[in-house]
C-alpha positions, 0 to 999 in steps of 0.5 A, spaced: 525 496 495 530 492 491 532 486 493 539 484 494 542 482 487 550 482 488 555 476 486 563 475 487 566 470 483 573 468 481 575 464 476 579 464 469 577 466 462 575 460 458 576 463 451 578 470 448 573 476 450 567 477 444 566 485 443 560 488 440 557 495 440 550 495 441 545 500 437 546 506 442 553 506 441 556 502 447 561 497 447 560 491 450 564 485 452 562 478 453 567 472 456 565 465 460 570 464 466 571 457 469 570 457 477 574 451 480 571 448 487 575 443 491 572 439 496 573 432 500 567 427 498 564 423 503 569 418 502 575 422 503 577 423 496 579 430 493 574 432 488 574 438 483 568 441 481 568 446 475 562 451 474 562 456 468 559 463 468 558 468 462 560 475 464 557 481 460 561 488 461 559 495 458 562 501 456 569 503 459 569 497 463 568 492 456 574 496 453 578 494 459 576 487 459 577 486 451 584 489 452 586 485 459 582 479 459 586 474 454 584 467 455 587 463 461 587 470 465 585 470 472 579 475 474 575 477 480 568 479 478 563 483 482 556 484 479 549 482 479 545 476 476 541 478 470 535 473 467 533 473 460 527 469 458 524 468 451 519 464 447 522 459 441 519 459 435 516 452 437 513 456 443 517 453 448 520 458 454 527 458 455 532 462 460 539 464 461 542 467 467 548 471 466 553 476 470 553 483 469 560 485 471 560 492 475 567 491 477 573 486 475 580 485 478 585 482 474 590 477 477 597 477 476 600 473 470 606 469 472 612 468 467 615 461 465 622 461 466 625 464 459 619 468 457 620 475 455 616 481 458 609 481 455 603 486 454 600 483 460 605 485 465 603 492 465 596 490 466 592 494 471 590 491 477 583 492 476 579 495 470 577 501 475 584 503 475 585 505 468 581 511 468 580 513 476 585 513 482 585 507 486 581 507 493 588 507 496 590 513 492 584 516 494 585 515 501 592 517 501 590 524 498 585 525 503 590 524 508 595 528 505 589 534 504 587 533 512 594 534 514 595 540 510 589 543 513 591 541 520 597 544 519 594 551 516 589 551 522 595 550 527 599 556 523 593 560 524 591 561 517 584 558 517 579 560 522 573 556 524 
């Protein structure tokens, strides 16, 4: 039985994504995000804490992130944690924990007064929406198909 390993983080891209192709031919994309947390300290002062997370994507998701994740863009990442472990040349144990993204949602880009339309205005809401219909579209298509089947049944065209 696999243990649960799922994470959802929402933040802003810290620097331009780096694109690579691994030996198998798969495209990869890596970028860090900053996640802000606001809270009141014990003394009642408003405090901000920032955490940075490294995100890795693969395949068509990587291609979408290279295209739609410029520095500063807000994103929501759904994925899993992965730990890499290795020994240095000096024999020290090292490790790195990063997030393997399985789904990426792109936050809207708001224009400042006087700015012209930019490429990001036509960005998809999520990386999944480029190649396949959204859940809302799928549900609408299913509802349409069900309504058509019901009307055909009522007309006596389908026998059950």
